C-alpha positions as CSV (number, residue, x, y, z in Angstrom):
1,M,-8.4,24.7,-4.0
2,R,-8.4,22.6,-6.6
3,G,-11.4,19.5,-7.1
4,Y,-9.3,16.2,-6.2
5,K,-8.4,14.6,-9.3
6,M,-5.8,10.4,-9.0
7,D,-3.1,12.2,-11.0
8,Y,-1.3,9.1,-12.0
9,N,-1.7,5.6,-11.5
10,V,-1.8,3.3,-9.1
11,K,-1.5,-0.2,-10.2
12,N,0.9,-2.2,-10.1
13,T,1.8,-0.3,-6.9
14,L,1.9,-1.0,-3.2
15,M,-0.9,0.9,-3.4
16,E,-3.0,-2.1,-5.5
17,A,-0.6,-4.7,-3.8
18,L,-2.1,-3.8,0.0
19,G,-5.8,-3.0,-2.0
20,I,-5.6,0.2,-0.4
21,T,-8.3,2.9,-1.6
22,V,-7.9,6.2,-1.5
23,T,-11.7,7.8,-0.2
24,S,-11.9,11.4,0.3
25,V,-9.1,14.5,-0.2
26,S,-8.8,18.0,0.7
27,N,-7.6,20.7,2.6
28,D,-8.7,19.3,5.8
29,G,-7.1,15.6,4.8
30,V,-7.2,12.5,2.8
31,V,-9.3,9.5,4.0
32,A,-7.9,6.2,2.9
33,T,-8.7,2.5,3.8
34,M,-7.6,-1.2,3.6
35,P,-8.1,-4.7,3.8
36,V,-6.9,-6.6,6.9
37,D,-6.4,-10.0,4.6
38,H,-3.6,-12.6,3.3
39,R,-1.9,-9.5,1.7
40,T,-1.5,-7.3,5.3
41,H,-1.2,-9.5,7.5
42,Q,2.7,-10.9,9.8
43,P,3.3,-14.5,10.6
44,F,1.3,-14.7,13.4
45,G,-2.5,-13.8,11.3
46,L,-2.3,-9.8,12.9
47,L,-2.1,-6.9,10.6
48,H,1.4,-6.1,9.9
49,G,3.0,-2.5,11.8
50,G,5.0,-2.1,8.1
51,A,1.4,-2.2,5.9
52,S,0.5,0.2,9.2
53,V,3.2,3.0,8.3
54,A,3.1,1.9,4.7
55,L,-1.0,3.2,4.9
56,A,0.0,6.1,6.4
57,E,3.1,7.3,4.0
58,T,0.3,6.2,1.5
59,A,-2.3,9.3,2.9
60,A,0.3,11.6,4.6
61,S,1.8,11.6,0.2
62,I,-1.0,12.7,-1.3
63,G,-2.4,15.5,1.5
64,A,1.0,16.3,0.4
65,Y,1.2,16.6,-3.4
66,Y,-2.9,17.8,-3.3
67,L,-1.7,20.5,-1.2
68,V,0.8,22.0,-3.2
69,D,2.2,23.3,-6.6
70,H,1.9,20.5,-8.7
71,E,3.3,23.1,-12.0
72,I,6.9,23.4,-10.1
73,E,6.9,21.6,-6.7
74,T,6.7,18.0,-5.6
75,C,6.6,16.0,-2.3
76,V,8.1,13.5,-1.1
77,G,8.2,11.5,2.3
78,L,11.6,12.5,4.5
79,E,9.9,10.6,7.5
80,I,7.7,7.7,9.5
81,N,7.5,7.7,13.1
82,A,4.6,4.6,14.6
83,N,2.8,3.3,17.2
84,H,0.9,-0.1,16.9
85,I,-1.8,0.4,19.5
86,R,-3.6,-2.3,18.7
87,G,-3.9,-5.8,17.3
88,K,-6.1,-5.9,14.0
89,K,-7.0,-9.7,12.9
90,S,-9.6,-9.5,9.6
91,G,-11.7,-6.3,8.1
92,T,-11.0,-2.5,7.4
93,V,-9.2,-0.4,8.5
94,T,-9.3,3.0,7.6
95,A,-6.5,6.1,8.1
96,H,-7.5,9.3,8.8
97,A,-4.2,11.5,7.7
98,K,-4.5,16.4,8.4
99,P,-1.9,17.7,7.8
100,V,-0.4,19.5,11.9
101,H,2.7,22.1,10.1
102,R,2.4,23.1,6.3
103,G,5.0,25.0,6.0
104,K,7.4,26.1,2.3
105,T,9.4,23.1,2.6
106,T,7.9,20.1,4.8
107,M,4.5,19.4,5.8
108,V,4.2,17.8,8.8
109,W,0.8,14.9,9.0
110,E,-0.6,13.6,12.0
111,I,-2.3,9.9,10.6
112,K,-4.2,8.2,12.5
113,I,-6.0,4.3,12.0
114,V,-8.8,2.8,12.8
115,D,-10.4,0.0,12.6
116,E,-14.5,0.1,12.3
117,E,-15.2,1.1,15.5
118,N,-13.5,3.5,15.5
119,E,-10.2,2.2,17.5
120,L,-7.4,3.4,17.3
121,I,-4.8,0.9,15.9
122,C,-2.3,2.8,14.7
123,I,-0.7,6.5,15.1
124,S,2.2,7.8,13.1
125,R,3.5,11.7,11.5
126,C,5.0,11.3,8.8
127,T,7.1,13.9,7.7
128,M,7.3,14.9,3.9
129,A,9.8,17.0,1.9
130,V,8.1,20.0,-0.3
131,L,10.4,20.3,-3.6
132,K,10.7,22.2,-6.7
133,K,11.2,20.2,-9.6
134,K,14.0,21.2,-11.7
135,N,13.6,21.9,-15.3
């Protein structure tokens, strides 16, 4: 498959605001990181569950986009769920997103978010809709 090239701009997006960085993309999945700091905290100083979900959907979306034919298809998030397993106050979390279903009209992704010690912070599943582009 083609080499990964980020052909969209993350400037002035949620990815930029939360400090999300994509570190690898392949047919097998996506790895992305996010800092746990003032940008991603909830009021009690812990990683906000919504930030974890944003990281999970970002990784799944980039993975799905990588796998579709950009000339005729696009993809959008259809559904996401998350279980927040462990709190995190600082440092970095890493999302490991892997496709578990690659259909013609949907993809299902499993995303495990871990900390620096590889401790599970959040597990998520995201369904992506694969849409035909309109002419």
